[in-house]
N, C-alpha and C positions, 0 to 999 in steps of 0.2 A: 504723474509722478515717474521719474526716470527709474528704470529697473535697477541700476547701479547704485543710486542712492539709498535702496533698501537693504541690500546685501554688505556684509562686512567687507571692507576693502573697496567698496563700490567707487569711491573718490579715486583711489589709486589706478582703478582700470579706467576711468574717463579720461581718454587719451586727449581730448579738445580741452577739458578742464585742465589736465596737467600741464598742456602746452601754454595756456593762458596764464597759469599761476607761474610758471618758470619764466615766461616773458616779463611778467611783472617783478619777479624777484630780481632779474637781471637789470631792470630799469632802476630798481631801489638800490641795487649794489652800485650803481654809477653816480649816486648822489655823493657828492664830496665827502661828507661825514661818515657815510657807509663804506667808502672805499679803502679805509684804513681800519685796522682791528679796533674793536671798541676797549680792548684791554691793554694792548702794548703798542699802539699805533704803526704796526707793521703794514707795508702797503703790498708786499709782493705775493702773499699767500692768503689773501681774504677770500676764501671760498667756502667758509662755513658759517652757519648761523646758529645762535641759541633759539629754539623756537620757544623756550619759556620765558626768556628775558628779551627777546626781540632785538637782538643785537647781531651784527656781522663781525666774525672774529677770524683770525688766522689760524693756520695749522697747528702750531705750538699751543695756543691758547685753547684750541678745541680739544687737544689732548688734556689739557689741565681741567677744562669744563668736565670732560667725561670722568676723570679721577674723582672730581667732587661728588658727582653723582646725579641721577635723574631726579632725585628729590629736590635739587636746586636748580639745576640747569639740564636742559636735553638738546642736543645739538644734531643738525642734519648737514649734509654736503650739497652745495648748490650744483646742480647739473647732474646730480646722481640719484638723490631721493626724491620720492614722492611727497607732495605737499597737499595741505587740507587748506581750503578757504580761510579759516580761523588764523592759522598760522601765518598765512601771508598778511592778514589784516593786522595781525600783530606786529609784523615787521614793518608794515605801512605805518601803523600808528605810534610806533616806538621809535624804532631806528637808533643808531648810535647817539645821535644828538639828544634826543629826548632822554634815553637811558642815562647818558652822562649827567644831564640835568638832575635826574632822579636818584641814581646810585652814587653819584660823586657831589651831591649838594653841598656836604658839610666836610669836604677834605680840608684838614688844616694846611696852611702854607708851608708847614715844616714837612709834609709828607710829600715824598718825591714820587711822582707817577713813573711806572716803568716804561722803558722804550724798547724798541725792536733790538737792541743790543744788551738788554739787561738779562740776568741770568734767569734760568727756569725758576729757580727757587724765589727770586725776588718777585717775579710775574705770578707765581702760585700764591705767595703771600698776600697779594695785592688782590687776585681774583677772589680768594676766599674772604678776605676783608669786606671786599665790596658786595659779593653777592650772597655768600654763605651766612656770614655774619651780620651783614647790612650796616656796618659800622658807620658809613658815611650817608645814610639815609635820615632825612630829617623826621622829627616826630610828627609833622603834619605834611605829608608829602603830595596831597591831593592836587594843589595846582600844577606841579610838574608832571603829572600824570593824567590829568583830566583830558578826555578826548576833545579834539576840535570838530566843530559841526562838520567840516570836510572829510574828516577822518574818524568815523564812528568805529568803535570796538565792538565786534560781535562774534559769536561762535554759533554752532548749529542750535543752541538753546536760547541764543539770544542775549547771552550775559558772560562776560569774562571776568574773574575776580584776580587781581594781583595782590597778593598778600605782602604787606610791608611792615613787619613786626618792627617796632622802634626799639633798638637795643641800647641806645646812648653810648654806644662805643664800648659796651661791656660784652663779654663772652660768657660770662657766668648765667647758667640757665637757659641756654640756647635752645630753641625748639626748631625743628624743621618746619618750612613754610607750609606743608601739607598737614601739619599736626598743630596748628595755632590755637591757643586757648580761646581765640576770638572767633573760631570757625562758625559760620552761620550767623554772625551778627555784625552789626555796623560798629566800628570803633574808629579812633583817631589814628590806628596803626595798620588799618587795612583799607584797601580803596576797592570799592565794588563799582564796575562800571556796567551800566545797562544800557 
């Protein structure tokens, strides 16, 4: 066993591992769907990721994600922050295309997605509806989120859980993804990937 794996921050200190993970993130960032922001489609400043949602985002949307809070989304800067293998695996398994399939699955035609020129307020409203309130997540999201055989989703414990509370477009009685009433059990509103 590598000594760095046993101490806190060992992954961060493993220079070879970090170089490998950064190289993989750079390759993932070049995938066309990941080259533009998952939330506003901006292409110039996509140098951040949400390590909890598995998406590539721009500078402005990164600021909005930070304002929403780490209980919903936690961001990192490409080329600046240290990475864990589980974070990179989530980016590989999810990415902007799969995240769109999941978090925008039931967007009504009347809802206009924000663009790079949209106001900060419009983009924040979209991001909060999409991730914090999960308004557009279907009640049975498993097919959009299930890992493919070539893209298994794992963490150091061998399991990642993505909580998908189905809210049916209602914001009444919202719960944080970490405080779900379904915590620890299988339900149609929570996907456990093992």
